[in-house]
C-alpha positions as CSV (number, residue, x, y, z in Angstrom):
1,M,11.8,86.3,198.8
2,N,8.6,86.3,196.6
3,I,5.1,85.5,197.7
4,K,5.4,81.9,195.9
5,Q,8.5,81.1,197.8
6,F,7.0,82.2,201.1
7,F,4.0,80.0,200.7
8,G,6.0,77.1,199.4
9,R,8.1,77.1,202.6
10,R,5.3,78.1,204.9
11,F,2.9,75.4,203.7
12,S,5.2,72.6,202.6
13,S,2.9,69.9,204.1
14,I,-0.3,68.7,203.3
15,R,-1.6,69.4,206.9
16,A,-0.4,73.1,206.4
17,Q,-2.1,73.4,203.0
18,L,-5.4,71.9,204.4
19,R,-5.2,74.3,207.4
20,L,-4.8,77.2,204.9
21,G,-7.8,76.0,202.8
22,M,-10.0,75.1,205.7
23,G,-9.2,78.4,207.4
24,I,-10.3,80.4,204.3
25,I,-13.4,78.2,204.1
26,F,-14.1,78.6,207.8
27,F,-13.8,82.4,207.7
28,V,-16.3,82.5,205.0
29,L,-18.6,80.2,206.8
30,I,-18.4,82.4,209.9
31,L,-19.1,85.5,207.7
32,V,-22.1,83.7,206.4
33,T,-23.6,82.5,209.7
34,F,-23.3,86.1,210.9
35,L,-25.2,87.2,208.0
36,N,-27.8,84.6,208.5
37,I,-28.3,85.6,212.2
38,L,-28.9,89.0,211.3
39,V,-31.5,88.1,208.6
40,L,-33.2,85.6,211.3
41,L,-33.4,88.5,213.8
42,N,-34.8,90.6,211.3
43,I,-37.5,87.9,210.6
44,R,-38.3,87.8,214.3
45,S,-38.8,91.5,214.5
46,T,-40.8,91.7,211.3
47,L,-43.2,89.0,212.2
48,G,-43.5,90.0,215.9
49,V,-44.6,86.5,216.8
50,D,-43.1,83.1,217.5
51,I,-44.1,80.2,215.1
52,N,-43.9,78.0,218.1
53,D,-46.6,79.9,219.8
54,A,-48.8,79.7,216.6
55,N,-48.3,76.0,216.5
56,Q,-49.0,75.7,220.2
57,L,-52.3,77.3,219.7
58,Q,-53.4,74.6,217.3
59,V,-52.1,72.0,219.6
60,L,-54.0,73.3,222.6
61,S,-57.2,73.7,220.7
62,N,-57.1,69.9,219.7
63,Q,-56.0,69.0,223.2
64,M,-58.9,71.0,224.7
65,Q,-61.2,69.2,222.2
66,S,-59.7,65.6,223.0
67,E,-60.0,66.1,226.7
68,F,-63.7,66.8,226.5
69,L,-64.4,63.9,224.3
70,L,-62.5,61.8,226.6
71,A,-64.7,63.2,229.5
72,R,-67.7,62.2,227.5
73,Q,-66.2,58.9,227.0
74,N,-66.2,58.3,230.7
75,E,-69.8,59.7,231.1
76,A,-70.9,57.2,228.4
77,N,-69.2,54.3,230.3
78,I,-71.1,55.3,233.4
79,L,-74.6,55.8,231.6
80,T,-74.6,52.8,229.6
81,T,-73.3,50.2,232.0
82,W,-74.7,51.2,235.5
83,R,-77.9,49.1,234.9
84,S,-76.0,46.1,234.1
85,V,-72.9,46.2,236.3
86,G,-74.0,48.3,239.1
87,F,-73.4,51.8,239.9
88,S,-70.1,51.3,242.2
89,E,-68.5,49.2,239.3
90,A,-69.5,51.6,236.6
91,A,-68.5,54.7,238.4
92,S,-65.0,53.3,239.6
93,N,-62.2,55.2,237.6
94,N,-64.6,56.6,235.2
95,L,-65.6,59.5,237.7
96,E,-62.2,60.3,238.4
97,E,-61.0,60.3,234.8
98,N,-64.1,62.5,233.9
99,A,-63.0,65.1,236.2
100,T,-59.5,64.9,235.2
101,H,-60.3,65.3,231.5
102,L,-62.4,68.3,232.3
103,L,-59.6,69.9,234.3
104,G,-57.3,69.1,231.3
105,A,-59.6,71.0,228.8
106,R,-59.7,74.1,231.4
107,N,-55.9,74.0,231.5
108,A,-55.7,73.9,227.6
109,L,-57.9,76.9,227.6
110,D,-55.8,78.7,230.2
111,Q,-52.6,78.1,228.3
112,I,-54.3,79.6,225.1
113,D,-55.2,82.8,226.9
114,R,-51.6,83.3,228.2
115,I,-50.4,82.8,224.8
116,F,-52.9,85.5,223.6
117,A,-51.5,87.7,226.6
118,A,-48.0,87.2,225.5
119,N,-48.5,87.7,221.6
120,D,-51.5,90.4,221.2
121,T,-50.6,90.8,217.5
122,F,-52.2,87.5,216.2
123,Q,-54.5,88.1,213.4
124,G,-58.0,87.2,214.7
125,S,-57.0,87.1,218.5
126,A,-60.1,88.9,219.5
127,Q,-62.3,86.1,218.1
128,L,-59.9,83.6,219.9
129,V,-60.5,85.3,223.3
130,E,-64.4,85.5,222.8
131,Q,-64.3,81.8,221.7
132,T,-62.6,80.6,224.9
133,A,-64.7,82.8,227.1
134,E,-67.8,81.0,225.5
135,I,-66.5,77.6,226.0
136,R,-65.7,78.0,229.7
137,P,-69.4,78.2,230.9
138,L,-70.4,75.3,228.8
139,I,-67.8,73.3,230.3
140,T,-69.1,74.3,233.9
141,D,-72.8,73.7,232.7
142,Y,-71.9,70.1,231.5
143,E,-69.9,69.5,234.7
144,T,-72.8,70.6,236.9
145,T,-75.4,68.7,234.9
146,F,-73.3,65.5,235.1
147,Q,-72.8,65.7,238.6
148,S,-76.7,66.0,239.4
149,T,-77.3,63.0,237.1
150,I,-74.6,61.1,238.8
151,E,-76.3,61.9,242.1
152,A,-79.7,60.7,240.9
153,I,-78.1,57.4,239.7
154,E,-76.5,57.0,242.9
155,L,-79.8,57.5,244.7
156,R,-81.6,55.1,242.5
157,S,-79.1,52.3,242.5
158,Q,-77.5,52.2,246.1
159,A,-78.2,49.6,248.6
160,E,-80.7,52.0,250.4
161,G,-81.9,53.7,247.3
162,L,-85.4,53.8,245.4
163,E,-84.6,50.4,243.5
164,R,-83.7,48.6,246.8
165,S,-87.2,50.1,248.5
166,L,-89.2,49.1,245.4
167,Q,-87.6,45.6,245.9
168,V,-88.8,45.4,249.5
169,E,-92.1,46.8,248.8
170,F,-92.8,44.2,246.0
171,D,-91.5,41.3,248.5
172,S,-94.0,42.7,251.0
173,L,-97.0,42.5,248.5
174,D,-95.8,39.0,247.5
175,D,-95.7,37.8,250.9
176,M,-99.2,39.1,251.6
177,V,-100.8,37.5,248.3
178,R,-99.1,34.0,248.5
179,P,-101.1,32.8,251.5
180,L,-104.4,33.9,249.7
181,N,-103.9,31.0,247.2
182,N,-105.3,33.2,244.3
183,P,-103.8,32.2,241.1
184,E,-105.0,35.2,239.2
185,L,-103.5,37.7,241.6
186,E,-100.1,35.7,241.7
187,S,-100.2,35.6,237.9
188,I,-100.6,39.5,237.7
189,L,-97.8,39.9,240.2
190,R,-95.5,37.6,238.3
191,Q,-96.1,39.9,235.3
192,I,-95.4,43.0,237.3
193,R,-92.1,41.4,238.4
194,T,-91.2,40.5,234.7
195,R,-92.1,43.9,233.4
196,E,-90.1,45.6,236.3
197,R,-87.0,43.5,235.7
198,T,-87.3,44.1,231.9
199,Y,-87.4,47.8,232.6
200,F,-84.3,47.8,234.9
201,I,-82.4,46.3,232.0
202,T,-83.8,48.4,229.0
203,G,-85.1,51.5,230.8
204,Q,-87.9,51.7,228.1
205,Q,-91.2,53.7,228.9
206,E,-93.2,51.2,227.4
207,H,-92.6,48.8,230.3
208,V,-93.6,51.5,232.9
209,D,-97.0,51.8,231.2
210,S,-97.5,48.1,231.3
211,I,-96.5,48.0,235.0
212,R,-99.1,50.8,235.7
213,L,-101.9,48.9,233.8
214,L,-101.0,45.8,235.6
215,I,-101.2,47.5,239.0
216,T,-104.7,48.6,238.0
217,S,-105.7,45.2,237.1
218,F,-104.3,43.8,240.1
219,Q,-106.4,46.2,242.2
220,N,-109.5,45.3,240.5
221,V,-109.1,41.5,240.7
222,A,-108.4,41.9,244.6
223,E,-111.6,43.9,245.2
224,E,-113.5,41.2,243.0
225,T,-112.1,38.1,244.7
226,Q,-111.1,38.9,248.2
227,T,-113.1,40.3,251.2
228,V,-113.3,44.0,251.9
229,E,-110.7,43.8,254.4
230,E,-108.3,41.8,252.5
231,A,-108.7,43.9,249.5
232,A,-108.2,47.0,251.5
233,T,-105.1,45.7,253.1
234,I,-103.7,44.7,249.5
235,N,-104.5,47.9,247.9
236,T,-102.7,49.7,250.6
237,Q,-99.6,47.8,250.0
238,V,-100.1,48.2,246.3
239,D,-100.3,51.8,246.8
240,S,-97.0,51.9,248.9
241,Y,-95.4,50.0,246.0
242,F,-96.9,52.2,243.2
243,T,-95.7,55.3,245.0
244,V,-92.1,53.8,245.4
245,A,-92.1,52.9,241.7
246,N,-93.3,56.2,240.6
247,D,-90.6,58.1,242.4
248,L,-88.2,55.8,240.7
249,F,-89.7,56.2,237.2
250,D,-89.8,60.1,237.9
251,L,-85.9,59.8,238.8
252,D,-85.2,57.8,235.6
253,Q,-87.1,60.3,233.6
254,Q,-84.9,63.2,235.0
255,I,-81.9,61.0,234.3
256,R,-82.9,60.8,230.5
257,R,-83.6,64.6,230.6
258,S,-80.2,65.1,231.8
259,N,-78.7,63.0,228.9
260,F,-80.7,65.2,226.6
261,V,-79.0,68.4,228.1
262,F,-75.7,66.4,227.8
263,E,-76.3,66.2,224.0
264,E,-77.3,70.0,223.7
265,I,-74.3,71.1,225.7
266,T,-72.1,68.8,224.0
267,S,-73.0,70.0,220.6
268,E,-72.4,73.6,221.5
269,L,-69.2,72.7,223.2
270,Q,-68.0,70.7,220.1
271,Q,-69.2,73.5,217.7
272,A,-67.3,76.3,219.8
273,A,-64.3,73.8,219.9
274,T,-64.4,73.5,216.1
275,E,-64.4,77.1,215.6
276,L,-61.6,77.5,218.1
277,Q,-59.5,75.1,216.1
278,G,-60.4,76.9,212.9
279,L,-59.4,80.3,214.3
280,S,-56.1,78.7,215.4
281,E,-55.4,77.2,212.1
282,V,-56.0,80.6,210.5
283,V,-53.2,82.1,212.9
284,V,-50.8,79.3,212.0
285,E,-51.5,79.8,208.3
286,D,-51.2,83.6,208.5
287,V,-47.9,83.1,210.2
288,R,-46.6,80.6,207.7
289,T,-47.7,82.8,204.9
290,N,-45.6,85.7,206.3
291,L,-42.6,83.3,206.7
292,Q,-42.9,82.2,203.1
293,I,-43.0,85.8,202.0
294,I,-39.8,86.8,204.1
295,S,-38.0,83.3,203.3
296,R,-37.9,84.2,199.5
297,D,-36.0,87.3,200.4
298,I,-33.8,85.3,202.5
299,L,-33.2,82.9,199.9
300,R,-31.9,85.4,197.5
301,I,-29.5,86.7,200.3
302,I,-28.4,83.2,201.1
303,A,-28.0,82.4,197.4
304,A,-25.7,85.4,196.7
305,I,-23.6,84.4,199.9
306,S,-23.6,80.7,198.8
307,V,-22.1,81.6,195.4
308,I,-19.3,83.7,197.0
309,T,-18.7,81.0,199.3
310,I,-18.6,78.2,196.6
311,L,-16.3,80.5,194.6
312,V,-13.7,81.1,197.4
313,G,-13.9,77.2,198.4
314,S,-13.4,76.3,194.7
315,A,-10.4,78.4,194.5
316,A,-8.9,77.0,197.8
317,A,-9.7,73.6,196.6
318,F,-8.0,74.1,193.2
319,Y,-5.0,75.2,194.9
320,L,-4.9,72.3,197.3
321,I,-5.6,69.8,194.5
322,R,-2.7,71.3,192.4
323,Q,-0.3,71.0,195.3
324,I,-1.2,67.4,195.9
325,N,-2.1,66.1,192.6
326,H,1.4,66.2,190.8
327,P,3.3,64.4,193.7
328,L,0.6,61.7,193.8
329,Q,0.7,61.3,190.0
330,T,4.5,60.7,190.2
331,L,4.1,58.1,193.0
332,G,1.3,56.5,191.1
333,N,3.5,56.0,187.8
334,A,6.1,54.4,190.2
335,V,3.6,52.0,191.5
336,R,2.5,51.1,187.8
337,E,5.9,50.6,186.6
338,M,6.7,48.2,189.7
339,S,3.4,46.3,189.0
340,Q,4.8,45.7,185.5
341,G,8.0,44.0,187.0
342,N,10.3,47.0,187.2
343,L,11.5,46.4,190.7
344,N,14.5,49.0,190.4
345,Q,11.8,51.8,190.2
346,R,12.3,54.7,192.8
347,V,10.8,57.9,193.3
348,T,12.0,61.3,194.7
349,I,9.6,63.9,196.2
350,E,10.3,66.6,198.6
351,R,7.0,68.2,199.3
352,P,4.3,67.8,200.7
353,V,6.1,66.2,203.6
354,E,3.5,63.4,203.9
355,I,3.6,62.3,200.4
356,A,7.4,62.5,200.7
357,G,7.2,60.3,203.7
358,L,5.1,57.8,201.5
359,A,7.7,58.0,198.8
360,D,10.3,56.9,201.1
361,G,8.1,54.1,202.4
362,F,7.6,53.0,198.8
363,N,11.2,53.1,198.2
364,G,11.7,50.8,201.1
365,M,9.2,48.6,200.1
366,A,10.5,48.2,196.5
367,T,14.1,47.5,198.2
368,Q,12.6,44.8,200.6
369,L,10.6,43.4,197.5
370,Q,13.5,43.2,195.4
371,T,15.4,41.3,198.2
372,L,12.4,39.0,198.7
373,V,12.3,38.1,195.0
374,D,16.2,37.4,195.1
375,T,15.9,35.2,198.1
376,L,12.5,33.3,197.1
377,E,14.1,30.9,194.7
378,E,16.6,29.9,197.5
379,Q,13.9,29.6,200.1
380,V,11.7,27.4,197.5
381,A,14.9,25.3,196.8
382,N,15.4,24.7,200.6
383,R,11.8,23.4,201.0
384,T,12.0,21.3,197.9
385,V,15.0,19.6,199.5
386,A,13.1,19.2,202.7
387,I,10.3,17.4,200.8
388,E,12.5,15.3,199.0
389,T,14.4,14.3,202.1
390,S,11.2,13.5,203.8
391,A,10.2,11.2,200.9
392,L,13.7,9.5,200.9
393,V,13.1,8.8,204.5
394,G,9.7,7.3,204.1
395,R,11.1,5.1,201.5
396,Q,13.8,3.8,203.5
397,I,11.7,3.0,206.6
398,S,9.1,1.3,204.2
399,T,11.6,-1.6,203.7
400,I,12.2,-2.3,207.6
401,L,10.0,-5.1,208.8
402,D,11.4,-5.1,212.3
403,E,9.5,-2.8,214.8
404,A,12.5,-2.0,217.2
405,E,14.8,-1.5,214.0
406,L,12.2,0.6,212.3
407,V,11.7,2.9,215.3
408,K,15.3,3.3,215.7
409,A,15.9,4.1,212.1
410,V,13.1,6.7,212.0
411,V,14.3,8.9,214.8
412,E,18.0,8.7,213.7
413,Q,16.9,9.5,210.1
414,V,14.5,12.4,211.1
415,Q,17.1,14.0,213.1
416,N,19.9,13.6,210.5
417,A,17.6,14.9,207.7
418,F,16.4,18.0,209.2
419,N,19.0,18.7,211.9
420,Y,16.6,18.6,214.8
421,Y,17.7,19.0,218.5
422,H,16.0,15.6,219.5
423,V,13.5,13.1,218.0
424,H,11.4,10.6,220.1
425,I,8.9,8.0,219.1
426,Y,6.3,6.8,221.6
427,L,4.1,3.7,221.2
428,L,0.6,3.5,222.5
429,D,-0.1,1.0,225.4
430,S,-3.9,1.0,225.2
431,E,-4.4,-1.4,228.1
432,A,-2.3,1.0,230.4
433,N,-3.7,4.1,228.6
434,T,-0.1,5.4,228.5
435,L,2.6,6.2,225.9
436,L,5.9,4.0,226.1
437,M,8.9,5.6,224.8
438,A,10.2,3.3,221.8
439,G,13.1,5.1,220.5
440,G,15.0,8.4,220.8
441,T,18.2,10.0,219.6
442,G,21.3,10.7,221.6
443,E,22.4,9.7,225.2
444,A,19.2,11.2,226.5
445,G,17.3,8.9,224.3
446,Q,19.2,5.8,225.5
447,T,18.6,6.9,229.1
448,M,14.8,7.4,228.8
449,L,14.8,3.9,227.1
450,S,16.7,2.3,229.7
451,H,14.2,3.6,232.6
452,G,11.2,2.8,230.5
453,H,10.1,6.2,230.0
454,R,6.3,6.5,229.9
455,I,3.6,9.6,229.6
456,P,0.1,9.2,230.5
457,V,-2.3,9.8,227.6
458,G,-3.5,13.4,227.8
459,K,-0.5,14.8,229.5
460,G,1.9,17.3,228.0
461,L,2.0,17.8,224.3
462,V,2.7,14.1,223.5
463,G,-0.3,12.9,225.5
464,R,-2.6,15.7,224.0
465,A,-1.6,14.7,220.3
466,A,-2.4,11.0,221.3
467,Q,-5.7,11.9,223.0
468,T,-6.9,14.3,220.3
469,N,-5.4,12.6,217.3
470,M,-4.3,16.1,216.2
471,D,-1.0,17.6,215.8
472,V,0.3,19.9,218.5
473,L,2.9,22.7,217.7
474,V,4.5,24.9,220.4
475,P,7.0,27.5,218.9
476,D,7.9,28.6,222.3
477,V,7.7,26.2,225.0
478,S,8.2,28.7,227.7
479,Q,4.6,30.1,226.7
480,D,2.8,26.6,227.0
481,E,1.6,25.8,230.5
482,Q,1.0,22.1,229.5
483,W,4.5,21.7,228.3
484,L,6.4,19.0,230.2
485,A,10.1,20.0,231.0
486,N,12.7,17.0,230.7
487,P,15.9,17.5,232.6
488,L,17.6,15.4,230.1
489,L,16.9,18.0,227.5
490,P,17.4,21.4,228.9
491,E,18.0,23.3,225.7
492,T,14.4,22.3,224.3
493,K,12.9,25.9,222.9
494,A,10.2,24.6,220.6
495,E,8.4,21.2,220.3
496,T,5.9,19.6,217.9
497,A,3.9,16.1,218.7
498,V,2.4,14.5,215.6
499,P,0.3,11.6,216.2
500,I,1.0,8.2,214.3
501,A,-2.2,6.9,213.2
502,I,-4.1,5.1,210.6
503,G,-7.7,6.9,210.4
504,D,-8.8,6.9,214.0
505,N,-6.6,4.3,215.2
506,V,-3.7,6.1,217.1
507,L,-0.3,3.8,217.2
508,G,1.9,6.3,218.7
509,V,3.4,9.9,218.6
510,L,6.4,11.3,216.9
511,D,7.9,14.0,219.2
512,V,10.4,16.4,217.7
513,Q,12.2,19.1,219.7
514,H,14.3,22.1,218.6
515,N,16.8,24.4,220.6
516,V,15.8,27.4,218.8
517,V,12.6,29.4,219.8
518,N,10.3,29.4,216.7
519,G,12.7,26.9,215.2
520,L,9.5,24.7,214.3
521,D,6.9,26.2,212.1
522,Q,3.6,24.9,210.4
523,G,5.8,23.8,207.4
524,D,7.7,21.4,209.7
525,V,4.5,20.0,211.1
526,D,3.1,19.4,207.6
527,L,6.3,17.4,206.7
528,L,6.5,15.5,209.9
529,H,2.5,14.7,209.6
530,S,3.2,13.3,206.0
531,L,6.1,11.3,207.5
532,S,4.1,9.9,210.2
533,S,1.6,8.4,208.2
534,Q,4.3,6.6,206.5
535,I,5.5,5.5,209.8
536,A,2.2,4.5,210.6
537,V,1.8,2.2,207.7
538,A,5.4,1.0,208.1
539,L,4.7,0.0,211.8
540,R,1.7,-1.9,210.8
541,N,3.5,-3.8,208.3
542,A,6.3,-4.7,210.6
543,R,3.6,-5.9,213.1
544,D,1.8,-7.7,210.6
545,Y,5.1,-9.2,209.4
546,A,6.1,-10.3,212.9
547,T,2.5,-12.0,213.5
548,T,2.9,-13.8,210.2
549,Q,6.3,-15.0,211.1
550,A,5.3,-16.4,214.3
551,R,2.4,-18.3,212.8
552,V,4.6,-19.7,210.1
553,E,7.2,-20.7,212.6
554,Q,4.4,-22.5,214.7
555,E,2.9,-24.3,211.9
556,A,6.4,-25.5,210.9
557,R,7.1,-26.8,214.3
558,L,3.8,-28.6,214.5
559,N,4.3,-30.1,211.1
560,D,7.8,-31.5,212.2
561,I,6.0,-33.0,215.5
562,N,3.1,-34.5,213.3
563,H,6.1,-36.1,211.0
564,Q,8.0,-37.5,213.9
565,I,4.8,-38.9,215.4
566,D,3.7,-40.6,212.1
567,T,7.2,-42.2,211.8
568,A,7.1,-43.6,215.4
569,Q,7.1,-47.5,215.9
570,S,5.4,-47.6,219.1
571,V,3.1,-46.0,221.5
572,E,5.9,-45.3,223.9
573,E,8.0,-43.6,221.2
574,V,4.9,-41.5,220.3
575,M,4.6,-40.5,224.1
576,Q,8.4,-39.7,224.3
577,I,8.3,-37.5,221.0
578,A,5.2,-35.7,222.5
579,V,6.9,-35.1,225.7
580,R,10.2,-33.9,224.4
581,E,8.6,-31.7,221.7
582,L,6.0,-29.9,223.9
583,G,8.7,-29.4,226.6
584,Q,11.0,-27.6,223.9
585,V,7.9,-25.5,222.6
586,L,6.8,-24.4,226.0
587,G,10.3,-24.0,227.4
588,A,9.5,-26.2,230.2
589,E,12.3,-27.5,232.6
590,K,10.4,-30.9,233.0
591,T,7.5,-32.5,231.1
592,A,5.6,-35.7,231.9
593,I,2.8,-37.8,230.6
594,R,0.9,-40.1,233.0
595,L,-1.1,-43.2,231.5
596,L,-3.6,-45.3,233.0
597,E,-3.5,-48.9,231.5
598,N,-5.0,-52.2,232.9
599,G,-5.4,-50.5,236.4
600,R,-1.8,-49.3,236.4
601,H,-0.1,-46.0,236.0
602,T,2.6,-45.4,233.5
603,T,4.7,-42.2,233.6
604,I,7.1,-40.8,230.9
605,T,9.2,-38.0,231.7
606,Q,11.5,-35.6,229.8
607,S,13.9,-33.2,231.5
């Protein structure tokens, strides 16, 4: 056995051939992966650093700077709003968030130091360590200055702080001046209060200077306009107010100095953070540069391996295509022959086994298609006969003008024409909302007619068709929960109910039953629907004809009575004619007319 025969038997199926090809490719891929792993290990040992750590340095540098800026934002929220909203409102959340962000900045510095400890081969690592060591005391100085400033603001603005003391001293001075009825002192006092409130809002030094000048002016006016004792008492209270005011102004000056310190520390911190970020970017760029250098060497190795992989894969693919393409071409040619009408086309393929199975399926399909084409004309002929029979039944019933005769003719002709198991016609009694059976085939139909068989509208298939004015088809009655079994028709297996209607006006239902499961299909329903439309028209014509006949007979009888009355010779004869004819028309056993004439009653009777 040569190699070709061995492979022909061993790999006779597409699955086996695909396994062979995929096995070869998989082996090559494993080899390529192994070589790549070796190259990557070489990269790691050459660089001596993890690129993730380098990127983490840059992220942590940005994080440290962002945390400090967020802490400064909380500081600014307190310093710019405590005068307008109060210290408690301004300090809520902002103090805690400021401390949290400073802690986040320190944590970022700690992580940077840990990365340095783990990777001491970073280019510029000594400078990075020096930079982090420079930033730490700056953060501590900022935190200390911020804490002292917060304490000063809290001392100034709390309920028992300097601002409250200043308010108490001013109120005491106002209570002392008001009884003196001195408009000049009161005017100066109001100016002091206005300047004081403006200062509390703006914090500008010019209002402090104005308050001090107004206090001096207030003391001079008091000495000029009041007694010595009153002036001394007033000046003592003024001195007390002035002392508290100076303490408050000095505290505000301290807060402003702290703000200057904030700016200096912040400037140094931001400069140091910027330098730290720049150094981290240098580290990242250095790592990336080394990676690019080694990556070029890797690409050359991978390119060589890829060429080998492509060549091996191409050879395996060429082999697979050659083994699969020829039988597929054979099968494709057979399909084209069949599409051109050659239904005798067959193919013989032994391998691959999957395509051989497809060829067997094709041969079976071709046989079935040929059989179908041979029987199609017979089916078309049968359907044509059914349509012609339906048309014939329609023409025959269109000539019947008696309703009872019409119903009887329809059920018999439909059953005979289509060989159904049973046929019913129900007519709608709209007042009772029921369907009364008007005709049915066989003994079962006669029995149901004699018992006045009725079905309520909406119940069963017949009631559903009448209620919805839609065709109802149940190919297997055992699968329909709404189907109503009839003990007189035990062999019913399939049933359809077709409404007899003109537009939305339902006149009744044509019910057809068959003793074969799936013996009724949509084709039967379509034929019966067409026939039911003709039945509806014939039924309406019969009813119209009956109505017209009754009207004609009534008019003829009336004309005859009028003629007899016109030829009568006396009133008594007229009365006798009227009594006799009315009794016959009404079907009465006894008819009488009583006349009152000259006070006497006269009776004319007809039995």
